[in-house]
C-alpha positions in Angstrom: -2.9 -20.1 13.7 -3.4 -16.7 15.3 -3.2 -13.4 13.5 -0.5 -11.1 14.7 -1.9 -7.7 14.3 0.1 -6.0 17.0 2.6 -4.6 14.5 -0.1 -3.4 12.0 -2.7 -1.7 14.2 -0.5 1.1 15.6 0.8 1.9 12.1 -2.7 2.2 10.6 -4.0 4.1 13.6 -1.3 6.7 13.2 -2.3 7.6 9.6 -4.7 10.4 8.8 -7.6 9.8 6.5 -5.7 11.5 3.7 -2.7 9.3 4.3 -4.9 6.2 4.3 -6.4 7.2 1.0 -3.0 7.9 -0.6 -1.7 4.5 0.6 -4.8 2.7 -0.8 -4.4 4.4 -4.1 -0.7 3.5 -4.2 -1.6 -0.1 -3.5 -4.3 -0.1 -6.2 -2.0 1.2 -8.9 0.8 -1.2 -7.8 -1.7 -4.1 -8.2 -2.6 -2.9 -11.7 1.1 -2.8 -12.6 1.7 -6.3 -11.3 -1.4 -7.6 -13.2 -0.1 -5.9 -16.4 3.4 -7.4 -15.9 1.9 -10.9 -15.3 -0.3 -10.7 -18.4 2.7 -9.6 -20.5 4.8 -12.5 -19.2 2.2 -15.2 -19.6 0.7 -13.9 -22.8 3.4 -12.3 -24.9 1.3 -12.5 -28.0 -1.2 -9.9 -26.7 -1.1 -6.3 -27.9 -0.8 -3.4 -25.4 -4.5 -2.6 -26.1 -5.6 -6.2 -25.3 -3.5 -6.2 -22.1 -5.0 -2.9 -20.9 -8.5 -4.2 -21.7 -7.9 -7.4 -19.7 -6.4 -5.4 -16.8 -9.4 -3.1 -16.8 -11.8 -6.1 -17.0 -10.0 -7.8 -14.1 -10.3 -4.7 -11.8 -13.9 -3.9 -12.8 -15.3 -7.5 -12.6 -12.7 -9.3 -10.5 -12.0 -11.9 -13.2 -8.6 -13.4 -13.6 
C-alpha cells in the first residue's frame, strides 16, 4: 500500500513555525484528554488523582 501524502504536504508546508507549534500542542492536549477519558471509562473505580497520575506516567514514560 502506498502512502498518499499529496493532500498533507501542502497543508503542512503552508504553516508557519508558530502555527505548527500551536497545532502540535493542540494535538498533545487532545491526546491527554482522550487518555483521561479512556481511563475513566475502563477504570471507573480510580480517583481523579489516580487517573491524573496514570495519564502523566503514560505521557512521560510511554506506558499504557
